C-alpha positions in Angstrom: 0.0 0.1 0.1 1.3 3.3 -0.9 1.2 5.7 2.1 0.9 9.5 2.8 2.1 9.8 6.5 0.9 12.7 8.1 2.5 13.8 11.3 0.8 15.3 14.3 1.4 18.8 13.1 0.0 20.8 16.0 1.4 18.5 18.6 0.1 18.2 22.3 -2.0 21.0 23.6 -1.7 21.8 27.2 -5.0 20.9 28.7 -7.5 21.9 26.1 -5.4 24.6 24.6 -4.1 25.2 21.2 -1.0 27.2 20.6 -1.5 30.9 19.5 0.3 33.0 16.9 3.6 34.2 18.3 4.1 37.8 18.8 6.3 39.8 16.6 10.0 39.6 17.5 11.0 42.2 20.2 7.3 42.9 20.9 6.0 41.9 24.4 2.3 40.4 24.6 -0.4 42.7 26.0 -1.3 42.6 29.6 -4.0 40.4 30.8 -6.7 40.4 33.3 -8.3 37.3 35.0 -11.8 36.7 33.9 -14.4 34.1 34.3 -16.7 33.0 31.4 -20.0 31.1 31.4 -23.0 30.8 29.1 -26.0 32.8 29.2 -28.5 29.9 29.7 -30.7 29.2 26.9 -30.3 25.5 25.9 -29.9 23.8 22.6 -31.1 26.0 19.7 -28.7 24.7 17.1 -28.3 21.5 15.0 -26.7 18.6 16.7 -25.6 16.4 13.7 -24.5 13.3 15.9 -24.7 11.6 19.3 -22.2 8.8 20.1 -22.6 6.9 23.5 -19.5 5.3 25.0 -19.6 1.6 25.1 -16.9 1.4 27.8 -18.5 3.5 30.5 -21.9 4.2 31.6 -23.3 7.7 31.6 -20.8 8.8 29.0 -21.8 10.2 25.5 -20.6 12.8 23.1 -22.5 15.1 20.8 -21.1 16.8 17.6 -22.5 19.9 16.2 -22.2 21.6 12.7 -20.9 25.1 14.0 -20.7 24.9 17.8 -18.0 22.3 18.6 -18.3 19.1 20.5 -19.8 18.2 23.9 -19.3 15.5 26.6 -22.4 14.3 28.4 -22.2 13.3 31.9 -25.5 11.1 32.5 -25.3 11.0 36.2 -25.8 14.7 36.1 -27.7 15.2 32.9 -25.2 18.0 31.8 -23.0 18.7 28.7 -19.4 20.2 28.9 -18.2 21.9 25.8 -14.8 20.5 24.7 -13.6 22.8 22.0 -13.8 26.2 23.5 -9.9 26.4 23.2 -10.4 26.7 19.2 -9.0 30.1 18.1 -8.9 32.3 15.3 -6.4 30.4 13.2 -8.4 27.3 13.1 -12.0 28.5 13.6 -13.4 25.7 11.3 -12.5 23.2 14.0 -15.7 24.3 15.5 -17.6 22.2 12.8 -17.3 18.5 13.9 -17.8 16.0 11.1 -17.6 12.9 13.1 -16.9 11.4 16.6 -15.5 8.2 17.6 -15.2 6.8 21.1 -13.2 3.8 22.1 -15.3 0.6 22.8 -12.5 -0.6 25.4 -11.1 2.6 27.0 -13.6 5.0 28.2 -10.9 7.9 28.4 -10.0 7.7 24.6 -12.1 9.7 22.0 -11.6 11.1 18.7 -13.0 13.9 16.5 -12.8 14.7 12.7 -13.0 18.4 12.7 -13.4 21.0 9.8 -16.5 23.1 8.9 -16.5 23.5 5.0 -15.4 22.0 2.0 -16.5 24.9 -0.2 -13.4 27.1 0.3 -15.0 29.3 3.0 -12.6 27.8 5.5 -9.0 28.2 4.2 -7.7 25.3 6.2 -8.0 21.5 6.0 -9.6 19.4 8.4 -8.0 17.7 11.3 -8.3 14.6 13.6 -8.4 15.5 17.3 -7.4 12.7 19.7 -7.8 12.6 23.4 -6.9 10.2 26.4 -8.8 12.2 28.9 -12.3 12.1 27.4 -11.7 15.6 25.5 -10.3 17.6 28.3 -7.0 18.0 26.3 -6.4 17.1 22.6 -3.5 16.4 20.2 -4.2 17.1 16.7 -3.2 15.8 13.1 -4.0 18.0 10.2 -5.3 16.3 7.1 -4.7 16.9 3.5 -8.2 17.8 2.7 -11.1 19.5 4.0 -14.0 18.2 6.1 -17.6 19.6 6.0 -19.0 19.6 9.7 -21.5 22.3 8.4 -21.9 21.0 4.8 -24.9 19.1 3.4 -24.8 15.6 4.4 -23.5 16.5 7.9 -26.3 14.3 9.7 -24.9 11.1 8.0 -22.4 9.0 9.8 -20.3 8.2 11.6 -17.7 8.6 9.1 -14.9 8.2 11.8 -14.7 4.7 13.5 -12.4 2.8 15.7 -11.7 -0.8 15.5 -13.5 -2.5 18.5 -10.7 -5.2 18.7 -7.7 -2.8 18.5 -8.2 1.0 19.2 -4.9 1.7 17.6 -6.7 1.2 14.3 -9.2 4.0 12.9 -10.9 4.5 9.8 -12.1 7.9 8.3 -14.4 8.2 5.3 -13.4 11.4 3.6 -15.6 13.7 1.6 -15.2 15.2 -2.0 -13.5 12.2 -3.7 -10.8 11.7 -1.1 -11.6 8.1 -0.4 -10.8 5.9 2.6 -8.1 6.7 5.2 -6.7 4.6 8.0 -4.5 5.0 11.1 -2.7 2.3 12.8 -1.3 4.4 15.6 -4.2 5.6 17.4 -5.0 8.7 15.2 -1.5 10.3 15.2 -0.7 9.4 11.4 -3.1 8.6 8.7 -2.7 7.1 5.2 -5.0 6.5 2.3 -6.3 3.1 1.7 -5.3 2.6 -1.8 -7.2 -0.7 -2.1 -10.5 0.8 -1.6 -11.9 1.0 -5.0 -14.3 4.1 -4.6 -13.1 7.5 -4.3 -16.4 8.6 -2.6 -17.4 10.7 -5.7 -21.1 10.6 -6.3 -21.9 10.8 -10.0 -24.5 13.4 -9.2 -22.3 15.7 -7.3 -18.8 14.7 -8.3 -16.3 17.6 -8.3 -18.5 19.8 -6.1 -18.3 20.9 -2.4 -21.6 19.2 -1.8 -20.1 15.8 -2.1 -20.1 13.9 1.3 -18.1 11.0 0.0 -17.6 8.1 2.3 -20.3 8.8 5.1 -20.1 5.8 7.6 -17.8 3.1 8.7 -19.2 0.1 10.9 -17.5 -2.9 12.2 -18.7 -6.4 12.9 -17.0 -6.7 16.3 -17.6 -10.5 16.5 -15.1 -11.0 13.6 -12.3 -9.7 15.6 -10.7 -10.5 18.9 -8.4 -8.4 21.1 -5.1 -7.4 19.7 -6.3 -8.6 16.3 -8.0 -6.3 13.8 -11.7 -6.9 13.1 -12.1 -8.8 9.9 -15.4 -7.5 8.7 -15.8 -3.8 8.0 -18.8 -2.0 6.1 -18.3 1.4 4.4 -21.3 3.6 3.3 -20.7 5.7 0.2 -23.0 8.5 -0.8 -23.4 7.2 -4.2 -27.0 6.0 -4.8 -25.6 3.5 -7.5 -22.8 2.0 -5.6 -23.8 2.4 -1.8 -22.1 -0.1 0.4 -18.6 -1.7 0.4 -17.2 -4.5 2.7 -13.8 -6.1 3.6 -13.7 -9.5 5.2 -9.8 -9.4 5.8 -9.4 -6.7 8.1 -9.3 -4.0 5.3 -6.8 -5.3 3.1 -9.2 -5.8 0.2 -12.6 -4.3 -0.5 -15.5 -4.9 -2.8 -19.0 -3.7 -3.3 -21.4 -5.5 -1.2 -23.6 -7.7 -3.5 -27.1 -6.8 -3.8 -26.9 -3.6 -2.0 -30.1 -1.4 -2.6 -29.6 1.2 -5.2 -31.3 4.5 -5.8 -31.0 6.1 -2.4 -28.1 7.6 -0.2 -27.1 5.2 2.7 -27.4 7.8 5.5 -26.4 5.3 8.4 -25.1 1.8 8.9 -25.1 0.0 12.1 -24.1 -3.6 12.9 -25.9 -5.9 15.2 -22.9 -8.1 16.2 -25.0 -10.9 18.0 -26.7 -11.8 14.7 -24.1 -10.4 12.2 -26.7 -8.1 10.9 -26.2 -4.8 9.0 -29.0 -2.3 9.2 -28.8 0.6 6.8 -31.2 3.7 6.5 -31.6 5.5 3.1 -33.0 8.6 1.7 -33.4 10.3 -1.6 -31.3 13.5 -0.4 -28.0 13.7 1.5 -29.9 16.2 3.9 -30.2 17.2 6.4 -33.1 19.3 5.4 -34.0 18.0 1.9 -35.5 14.8 0.6 -38.7 12.9 0.6 -38.3 9.1 -0.1 -36.2 6.4 1.5 -36.1 2.9 2.9 -34.7 0.8 5.8 -32.6 -2.4 5.0 -31.3 -5.4 6.8 -28.4 -7.3 5.5 -27.5 -10.9 6.7 -24.0 -11.8 6.2 -25.0 -15.4 6.2 -26.5 -16.1 3.6 -25.7 -13.0 2.2 -29.2 -11.6 1.6 -30.8 -8.0 1.8 -34.3 -7.7 3.2 -36.3 -4.4 3.0 -37.7 -3.6 6.5 -38.9 -0.1 5.9 -41.7 1.0 8.4 -43.2 2.6 5.4 -41.7 1.7 2.0 -40.6 4.2 -0.5 -43.2 2.8 -2.9 -46.0 4.1 -0.7 -47.5 7.5 -1.2 -47.2 7.8 2.7 -43.5 7.9 2.6 -42.6 11.6 2.1 -39.6 11.6 4.7 -37.0 9.2 4.0 -34.9 7.6 6.8 -31.8 8.7 8.6 -31.4 8.0 12.2 -30.7 4.4 13.2 -29.7 2.6 16.5 -29.7 -0.8 17.7 -30.4 -1.8 21.4 -27.1 -3.3 22.6 -28.9 -5.3 25.4 -31.6 -6.5 23.0 -30.4 -6.5 19.4 -33.8 -7.5 18.0 -34.8 -4.0 19.0 -34.1 -1.2 16.5 -35.2 2.3 16.0 -35.1 4.5 13.0 -35.9 8.3 12.5 -37.3 10.2 9.6 -34.7 11.9 7.4 -36.9 15.0 7.3 -40.6 15.5 8.0 -41.8 19.0 8.0 -45.3 18.4 8.6 -46.9 17.6 11.0 -43.7 16.7 13.0 -40.7 14.1 12.5 -41.3 10.5 13.1 -39.4 7.9 15.0 -40.4 4.0 14.6 -39.4 1.2 17.0 -39.2 -2.6 16.3 -38.7 -5.3 18.7 -38.4 -8.2 16.2 -35.7 -7.0 13.9 -37.7 -4.9 11.6 -40.5 -7.5 10.9 -43.0 -5.2 12.5 -43.0 -1.6 13.6 -44.8 0.8 15.8 -44.6 4.7 15.5 -44.1 7.4 18.1 -47.3 8.9 16.9 -50.3 7.8 14.8 -53.0 9.7 13.1 -56.4 9.7 15.1 -59.8 11.3 14.1 -58.8 14.3 12.1 -57.0 16.5 12.9 -55.8 14.8 16.0 -52.9 12.7 16.4 -52.4 9.8 19.0 -49.1 10.4 20.8 -47.1 7.7 22.6 -45.2 10.2 24.5 -45.6 13.5 26.4 -43.0 16.3 26.3 -42.0 18.2 29.6 -40.2 21.3 28.5 -40.5 23.0 32.0 -36.8 23.6 32.3 -36.5 25.0 28.6 -40.0 26.7 28.2 -39.2 28.6 25.2 -39.3 25.4 23.1 -43.0 25.8 22.5 -41.8 28.7 20.1 -44.7 30.8 21.2 -47.2 28.4 19.9 -50.3 26.8 21.3 -51.5 23.2 20.4 -53.4 23.5 17.2 -53.9 19.8 16.0 -52.5 18.2 14.2 -49.7 20.6 15.2 -48.4 20.2 18.8 -45.9 22.4 20.7 -43.2 21.7 21.5 -42.4 19.0 18.8 -39.9 16.4 18.7 -38.1 17.8 15.7 -38.3 17.5 11.8 -34.9 16.0 11.2 -34.1 12.8 13.2 -30.6 12.1 11.8 -29.2 10.7 14.9 -30.9 8.8 17.7 -29.1 6.5 20.1 -30.2 3.9 22.7 -27.8 3.8 25.8 -25.8 0.7 25.5 -26.0 0.3 29.3 -29.6 1.2 29.7 -32.4 0.2 27.3 -34.8 2.8 28.8 -32.6 5.7 27.9 -32.8 7.3 24.4 -31.1 10.4 23.1 -32.0 12.0 19.7 -31.4 15.2 17.9 -34.7 16.7 18.4 -35.8 19.7 19.8 -34.1 21.9 18.9 -30.8 20.5 20.2 -31.1 17.1 21.9 -34.1 15.4 23.6 -34.5 12.1 25.2 -36.4 9.9 27.7 -35.4 7.6 30.5 -38.5 5.3 30.2 -38.4 4.1 26.7 -39.6 0.7 27.1 -43.0 1.9 28.4 -43.3 2.3 24.5 -43.5 -1.5 24.2 -46.2 -2.0 26.7 -48.4 0.6 25.3 -47.7 3.1 28.1 -46.8 6.8 27.5 -43.2 7.8 28.0 -42.0 11.3 28.8 -39.5 13.3 26.4 -37.5 16.0 27.9 -35.0 18.4 26.5 -31.5 17.2 27.2 -29.6 20.4 26.8 -28.3 21.5 30.0 -24.8 23.1 29.2 -25.4 22.6 25.6 -25.4 26.1 23.9 -25.2 26.1 20.1 -27.3 29.1 19.2 -26.1 31.4 16.4 -26.2 34.9 17.8 -26.8 37.7 15.4 -27.0 40.5 17.9 -26.9 41.6 21.6 -28.2 44.6 23.3 -28.0 45.4 27.0 -30.3 48.6 27.7 -29.3 50.5 30.9 -31.3 49.0 33.7 -32.8 46.3 31.5 -32.4 42.9 30.7 -29.9 41.4 28.1 -31.7 41.1 24.6 -30.5 38.8 22.0 -31.1 38.4 18.2 -30.7 34.9 17.2 -30.7 32.6 14.2 -33.4 29.9 13.8 -35.3 30.7 16.9 -35.6 34.6 16.6 -34.5 35.9 20.0 -34.9 36.2 23.8 -35.2 38.5 26.6 -32.9 37.2 29.2 -34.4 38.2 32.6 -32.0 35.8 34.4 -28.7 34.8 32.9 -28.9 31.5 34.5 -32.4 30.5 33.6 -33.7 29.5 30.3 -36.1 32.2 28.8 -39.8 31.6 29.1 -40.5 32.4 25.4 -39.1 33.3 22.0 -39.9 36.7 20.6 -43.5 36.7 19.2 -45.8 39.0 17.3 -44.2 38.5 14.8 -42.0 35.3 15.0 -38.8 35.6 12.9 -37.0 32.6 11.9 -33.8 34.8 12.3 -33.5 38.1 13.7 -30.9 40.1 11.7 -30.7 43.4 13.7 -31.8 44.6 17.0 -31.5 48.2 18.8 -32.7 50.2 21.6 -33.4 54.0 22.3 -30.6 55.1 24.4 -32.6 57.9 26.2 -35.7 55.7 26.3 -34.3 52.2 26.8 -37.5 50.2 27.2 -38.1 51.0 23.5 -36.6 48.2 21.4 -36.8 47.5 17.6 -35.9 44.3 15.8 -35.8 43.3 12.2 -35.7 39.7 10.8 -36.5 37.0 8.3 -39.4 34.9 7.2 -41.0 34.1 3.9 -43.4 36.9 3.2 -45.6 34.8 1.0 -46.3 32.5 4.0 -47.3 35.4 6.3 -48.3 38.5 4.3 -50.0 40.1 7.1 -46.8 40.3 9.3 -44.0 42.7 9.1 -40.3 42.1 9.2 -39.8 45.0 11.8 -41.3 44.9 15.3 -41.4 47.1 18.3 -41.5 46.9 22.1 -42.0 49.5 24.8 -41.5 47.4 27.7 -37.9 46.2 27.1 -38.8 43.3 25.1 -41.4 41.6 27.2 -44.0 42.2 24.5 -44.0 43.2 21.0 -46.2 44.7 18.3 -45.7 45.6 14.7 -46.7 48.2 12.1 -46.7 48.3 8.3 -43.8 47.7 6.0 -42.8 48.4 2.4 -43.6 45.7 -0.2 -41.3 43.0 -1.1 -39.3 42.4 1.9 -38.4 38.9 3.1 -35.1 39.7 5.1 -34.7 42.0 8.2 -31.4 43.8 7.2 -30.3 46.6 9.5 -32.5 48.7 11.7 -32.0 51.4 14.4 -33.9 53.5 16.9 -33.3 57.1 17.6 -32.0 58.1 20.8 -35.4 59.1 22.3 -37.4 56.1 20.5 -39.4 58.5 18.4 -38.4 57.4 15.1 -36.6 54.5 13.3 -34.5 53.9 10.2 -34.4 50.7 8.4 -32.4 49.2 5.6 -34.1 45.8 4.7 -31.8 43.1 3.7 -33.5 42.3 0.3 -31.0 43.3 -2.5 -31.9 46.7 -3.9 -34.5 47.5 -1.2 -34.2 51.3 -0.3 -33.4 52.5 3.1 -36.7 53.8 4.8 -37.7 55.7 7.9 -40.7 56.0 10.0 -41.8 58.7 12.6 -43.5 56.6 15.4 -43.7 52.8 15.3 -43.8 51.9 11.6 -47.3 53.1 10.9 -45.8 54.3 7.7 -42.4 54.2 6.2 -40.9 56.8 3.7 -37.8 56.5 1.4 -34.6 58.0 2.8 -32.6 59.8 0.3 -28.8 60.0 -0.3 -28.1 56.6 1.2 -27.3 53.2 -0.7 -29.7 50.3 -0.4 -28.6 47.6 2.0 -26.5 50.0 4.1 -25.6 49.4 7.8 -27.8 51.7 9.9 -27.1 53.1 13.5 -28.3 55.8 15.6 -26.4 58.4 17.5 -26.9 57.5 21.2 -27.4 61.3 22.2 -29.1 63.3 19.2 -32.4 61.8 18.3 -32.3 63.5 14.9 -28.8 61.9 13.9 -28.3 58.4 12.2 -25.4 57.0 10.5 -25.1 54.7 7.6 -22.1 52.6 6.2 -21.8 51.1 2.8 -18.7 49.8 1.4 -16.1 52.3 2.8 -18.3 55.5 3.0 -20.0 56.8 6.0 -23.2 58.5 5.5 -24.8 60.9 8.1 -28.4 62.1 8.6 -29.4 65.1 10.8 -33.0 65.0 10.1 -34.2 61.8 11.5 -33.3 59.6 8.6 -35.1 61.6 5.9 -31.8 62.4 4.0 -28.2 61.4 4.3 -25.0 63.1 3.1 -21.8 61.2 2.4 -18.7 61.9 4.6 -15.4 62.7 2.9 -13.5 60.5 5.3 -11.3 58.0 3.7 -9.4 54.8 4.7 -12.1 52.7 6.0 -12.7 49.0 5.0 -14.1 49.2 1.2 -16.6 46.5 2.0 -19.5 45.7 4.5 -18.3 42.2 5.0 -17.1 41.8 8.7 -17.4 45.6 9.4 -19.2 46.9 12.7 -20.4 50.4 13.1 -21.4 51.5 16.5 -22.1 54.8 18.3 -20.9 55.6 21.8 -23.4 56.1 24.7 -23.5 59.5 26.2 -21.2 61.0 23.4 -22.9 62.7 20.5 -21.1 62.3 17.3 -18.7 59.8 18.5 -18.6 56.5 16.5 -16.2 53.6 16.2 -15.8 51.2 13.1 -14.2 47.9 13.6 -13.5 45.1 11.1 -12.7 44.8 7.3 -10.5 42.2 5.7 -7.1 41.4 4.5 -7.9 42.5 1.0 -9.0 46.0 2.3 -8.5 48.2 5.2 -8.6 46.1 8.5 -8.6 47.6 12.0 -10.3 50.0 14.4 -11.1 53.6 13.7 -12.6 56.3 16.1 -14.4 59.5 15.1 -15.4 62.2 17.5 -17.1 64.7 14.8 -20.0 62.5 13.3 -17.8 60.8 11.0 -16.3 63.8 9.2 -12.9 62.3 10.0 -11.7 59.1 11.5 -8.5 58.2 13.3 -7.2 54.8 13.3 -6.1 53.2 16.5 -2.5 52.3 16.0 -2.3 50.1 19.1 -4.9 47.7 17.5 -3.4 45.8 14.5 -6.8 44.3 13.4 -10.2 44.3 14.9 -13.3 42.3 14.2 -15.9 43.8 16.8 -16.3 46.4 19.5 -18.8 47.1 22.3 -19.3 49.6 25.1 -19.8 49.1 28.8 -19.8 50.9 32.2 -17.0 53.0 32.7 -14.4 52.1 35.2 -14.4 53.6 38.7 -13.3 57.2 38.6 -13.8 57.3 34.7 -16.4 59.0 32.4 -15.7 57.4 29.2 -17.3 53.9 28.8 -15.1 50.8 29.1 -14.4 49.5 25.5 -14.4 45.8 24.6 -12.8 44.7 21.3 -12.3 41.3 19.4 -8.9 42.2 18.0 -5.2 41.5 17.6 -3.1 43.7 19.8 0.7 43.4 19.7 0.6 40.2 17.9 -2.0 38.6 20.3 -5.5 37.7 19.2 -8.2 37.9 21.7 -11.0 39.9 23.6 -9.5 42.9 25.0 -10.8 45.9 27.2 -9.7 49.4 27.5 -10.6 51.8 30.3 -9.0 54.8 28.7 -10.8 55.2 25.4 -8.3 52.9 23.5 -5.0 54.2 24.7 -4.1 51.0 26.3 -5.5 47.5 26.5 -5.7 44.2 28.5 -6.6 41.0 27.3 -9.6 39.5 29.2 -9.9 35.9 27.7 -7.4 33.3 27.6 -6.4 30.3 25.6 -9.1 28.1 27.0 -11.8 30.4 26.1 -11.7 31.5 22.4 -14.9 30.1 21.1 -13.6 29.9 17.6 -11.9 33.2 17.7 -14.4 35.7 16.2 -17.1 37.1 18.3 -20.2 37.6 15.9 -21.6 39.9 18.7 -20.0 41.9 21.4 -21.2 44.4 24.1 -20.4 45.4 27.6 -22.9 45.9 30.3 -23.9 49.5 30.9 -24.7 48.7 34.6 -21.9 46.5 35.8 -18.3 47.6 35.2 -16.3 44.9 33.5 -19.0 42.5 32.5 -18.9 41.6 28.8 -21.3 39.7 26.6 -20.1 37.9 23.3 -20.8 35.0 20.9 -18.4 32.7 19.2 -18.7 30.3 16.4 -22.1 28.6 17.4 -21.5 28.7 21.1 -24.6 30.7 22.1 -24.0 33.8 24.3 -21.1 34.0 26.6 -20.8 36.4 29.6 -17.5 37.3 31.3 -16.8 39.0 34.6 -13.6 40.0 36.1 -12.6 36.9 38.4 -12.7 37.2 42.0 -9.3 37.0 43.8 
């Protein structure tokens, strides 16, 4: 076999920490301050793409997410611990986890295949992380190709697997035509398995980024013994015409598995080692959010036959979902469960069989229309927002179990425990076998400590609660940082809130703008208002043709608003009052970034591709500033005005191909001064001034003297201290950042898919 050996390029990380870029020669790193960081409690919200139980230790499992890293579950406490918060700017893509493997024999050993994109967005290749302490610290081997933890097909798997007979041997199914890879030294070095005859290219998607390649590896553990490699290994390929391969000689040779069902993608493959059966779920789309047909199959190695065991076969008009999630009860291998690949209406579906797929029951059945008969109840009292602001309206019930069931796992030590990626996030039960006796079982969200929300914006009005703009779930008012919110934003509900602002001098006035398909709800507006600090909301009118929120701002006194909708070409508009009518603004480009002066209620600012625009008449008209040198792009730029200081604004951001840094203006944008002590900056926020100071504390996500991190300045940017550390980097780029106007030193930020983090100076 020809091998490409890959050294462990990043070496060993001191507990949970990756190395950071060295500072320039002769330049000392910036000062630091001790901070403690923790999540603002929401619970879940993101897409969990895989769940893996340890077969070596009870109450141990791992969850992988598409953009929020990896978590370890402690079943005794019911809590999740994030394991990749050390990931920094240089390898932010590691927050996308493509697969997880846990050693079947050593509970302390775990591996992760990491990398977020295969489409060029992430400039780095993927990597294999390996740990000997259940993910508290890691060593890394970089791969010669990218991985797609946040690409289509991410719910398939697991593409990374460890040999149950010898945990020095691992296999990785690669995407995008990169074939099958193997390690024989516990994951430190990898080489391509040249004898594997399929590159993984799907003829329908070959050569594109949307090619998941080899998507799962499964061992028949009864064909190996300790110290000897397992003989029978199956590999699933995202090729509907050539979906399953097998080796019966420990990976030396491979061939297509005779009779393998064609026409659909093999989402997951699980082996029942007692009966030597391979179960496979299939769907007509790689998912996770597309598709409509599929089947479930069982392969018996002896006599080598395939049997279709679909609860609802693809030939039926009632099959509109396909199949993805798949699990076998390790204590009773005749018990298997499968989940719908995607079922948007009225809910996802889970099926259970106790006779190897001969017969099935489903988690809900149709009753007299419009009712459904449910085998379960859902207790979301610890995470009440999961009702999504809805009441039961049969056949729709709230909360629901989730539309995409790509991962569901029965605890190998407890047949009553099930976890699945429902939710949103993860849900589960501890009385699963009640299903078989016809009794009702209870599903609860299992998200304590799991925070994967995509945060689009944060505001902290003086004297008020923290208020967030969120992807997928709209947003929340956080009355208690340690308690999950009661509800999402309603009236209207946005799928994603893009922009949120408050009136500095009347901080109970809040405005938000967000996304939904206007054709679905033509009576709702994409802008909403609150006069009670985000507790309740109302809406006015809107211009025609809006589907996306864009950027919106409230005047300092809350008497008027300026809005740049996100739809391409939609003009900037302004309203006196709460959106009862909107009028076009002049002198400002469509899709500009809009903010309000925090003192003067008639003054607004707009930013578009390097030019600042100023309005002094409440947003009716704007005039371009002659200031130059700002980033010639809107991408990655943040524009913010300083509370209590009329005409003072800061610009952070840019990119390497244009200006990139931190700028300050004290004359309403007529001129800008670049802050020379900050080499590059990505975000800025303001908080309560330090004792004895009058200027707000500044918080930046930046590079200062060669060190990337989150920094605070108490003297208007003349000096900086780093407030995060290498254990708390969260992917390196806070999408949102703000200080607290009421508590000196407190900062709120978000990383890549890690929800909302708040930090406070550590007590000494």
